[in-house]
C-alpha positions as CSV (number, residue, x, y, z in Angstrom):
1,X,30.0,133.7,161.6
2,X,33.6,136.3,160.9
3,X,36.4,135.8,159.0
4,X,40.0,136.0,160.0
5,X,43.1,136.4,157.4
6,X,46.9,136.6,158.1
7,X,48.6,136.7,154.9
8,X,52.7,136.3,154.6
9,X,55.5,135.2,152.6
10,X,58.7,133.3,153.6
11,X,61.5,132.8,152.1
12,X,61.6,128.9,151.6
13,X,60.3,126.5,149.0
14,X,56.8,125.1,148.9
15,X,57.8,121.7,149.5
16,X,59.6,122.2,152.4
17,X,57.2,124.8,154.4
18,X,53.7,122.2,153.3
19,X,55.9,119.5,155.3
20,X,56.9,121.5,158.1
21,X,52.8,123.1,159.0
22,X,51.7,119.1,158.1
23,X,53.2,118.1,161.6
24,X,52.1,118.1,165.1
25,X,55.6,119.2,165.5
26,X,55.2,122.2,163.3
27,X,52.2,123.0,165.2
28,X,54.2,123.1,168.8
29,X,57.3,125.2,167.2
30,X,54.6,128.0,166.3
31,X,53.0,127.9,169.2
32,X,53.9,131.2,171.3
33,X,55.5,129.6,174.7
34,X,53.1,132.0,176.8
35,X,50.0,129.6,175.5
36,X,51.7,126.9,177.4
37,X,50.7,124.4,174.5
38,X,50.5,120.4,175.4
39,X,49.7,117.9,172.9
40,X,47.3,115.6,174.2
41,X,47.3,112.9,171.9
42,X,47.0,112.6,167.9
43,X,45.6,110.0,165.7
44,X,45.3,109.1,162.3
45,X,42.2,108.7,160.2
46,X,42.2,104.7,161.3
47,X,43.1,105.6,165.0
48,X,46.8,105.0,165.3
49,X,48.3,107.8,167.8
50,X,51.2,109.7,167.1
51,X,51.2,109.7,163.2
52,X,54.5,111.7,161.0
53,X,51.8,114.1,159.1
54,X,48.0,115.1,159.8
55,X,46.7,113.5,157.1
56,X,42.7,114.3,156.1
57,X,40.5,112.5,159.0
58,X,43.1,112.9,161.6
59,X,42.5,114.4,165.1
60,X,44.6,116.4,167.5
61,X,43.9,116.8,170.6
62,X,45.6,119.6,172.7
63,X,45.4,121.9,175.6
64,X,46.7,125.3,176.7
65,X,46.9,127.5,179.9
66,X,47.4,131.2,178.7
67,X,50.1,132.9,180.8
68,X,50.4,130.1,183.1
69,X,47.6,131.4,185.2
70,X,44.4,131.3,183.2
71,X,42.8,127.9,183.6
72,X,43.8,124.8,181.3
73,X,41.4,124.8,178.1
74,X,40.9,121.7,176.0
75,X,41.0,122.0,171.9
76,X,39.8,119.0,169.6
77,X,40.6,119.6,165.7
78,X,40.4,117.5,163.0
79,X,41.2,117.4,159.5
80,X,38.8,117.6,157.4
81,X,40.8,118.4,154.0
82,X,44.3,118.2,152.8
83,X,45.5,118.5,149.4
84,X,48.8,119.4,147.2
85,X,48.9,120.2,143.9
86,X,50.9,122.1,141.6
87,X,52.5,124.8,143.1
88,X,49.6,125.2,145.6
89,X,48.7,123.5,148.9
90,X,46.4,123.7,151.9
91,X,44.9,121.8,154.8
92,X,41.7,122.5,156.8
93,X,41.1,122.2,160.4
94,X,37.8,122.3,161.9
95,X,37.8,122.8,165.9
96,X,35.3,119.9,167.4
97,X,35.9,120.6,171.3
98,X,37.2,123.9,172.1
99,X,36.8,127.3,173.7
100,X,34.5,129.0,170.5
101,X,31.4,128.6,169.3
102,X,32.8,127.3,166.1
103,X,36.1,127.4,164.3
104,X,37.5,126.4,161.0
105,X,41.0,127.3,160.0
106,X,42.1,126.9,156.5
107,X,46.2,126.8,156.5
108,X,47.3,127.7,152.6
109,X,50.4,128.1,151.4
110,X,51.3,129.1,147.3
111,X,54.6,128.7,145.7
112,X,56.1,132.3,144.8
113,X,59.2,131.9,142.8
114,X,61.9,130.7,145.5
115,X,59.3,131.5,148.6
116,X,55.8,130.8,149.7
117,X,53.2,132.8,150.2
118,X,51.2,131.2,153.8
119,X,47.5,131.9,154.0
120,X,46.0,131.4,157.5
121,X,42.2,132.0,156.9
122,X,40.1,130.9,160.2
123,X,36.1,131.5,160.1
124,X,34.9,132.0,163.5
125,X,32.1,132.3,166.3
126,X,32.9,133.2,169.4
127,X,31.4,132.2,172.4
128,X,28.4,133.5,174.7
129,X,30.5,134.7,177.2
130,X,32.7,137.1,174.4
131,X,30.2,138.4,172.3
132,X,30.2,141.6,174.6
133,X,31.1,145.0,172.8
134,X,34.7,144.1,173.3
135,X,34.5,140.9,172.4
136,X,35.2,140.6,168.9
137,X,37.6,143.9,168.8
138,X,39.6,141.8,171.6
139,X,39.7,138.6,169.9
140,X,40.6,140.3,166.3
141,X,43.6,141.6,168.0
142,X,44.6,138.4,170.2
143,X,44.4,136.2,166.6
144,X,46.1,138.8,164.6
145,X,49.0,138.4,167.6
146,X,49.0,134.8,167.3
147,X,49.3,134.8,163.4
148,X,52.1,137.2,163.6
149,X,54.3,135.0,165.6
150,X,53.1,132.1,164.0
151,X,54.4,133.4,160.4
152,X,57.7,135.2,161.8
153,X,58.9,132.2,163.7
154,X,58.0,130.5,160.4
155,X,60.7,132.5,158.4
156,X,62.6,132.2,161.1
157,X,63.0,128.6,160.8
158,X,62.9,127.7,157.4
159,X,63.6,130.9,155.6
């Protein structure tokens, strides 16, 4: 398994950043338009549709069609953990079905004065078709671009 981490600071309070990242709307806002994201369905831990907040046990089904020309890919994530204490918060989602062999994403938030440090850590395993010589470097470049976009967009919307 490999690990990818991206971190930046947002000039917005922890509460605001945490609330924004805890919703499906936040996911949509942080996904680049060229990914053509569609949220197919969200369910709370009891199976009720469209929860306001993605709590522990919630499931999110999305699909993407990168660049509008590549085949549409489906992805199901489940929220494994979600916790908030004094000055820190995090949640972990794991891909249950999707394009990777495995994917577990920890979304971490830490209060930093008037701002918040946002830290995304992804533990992943590439599928067999991506394991060639260029697979991992190409993935890491794409991940860096994607998370740079997500963090910049968070700063634009909240900072």
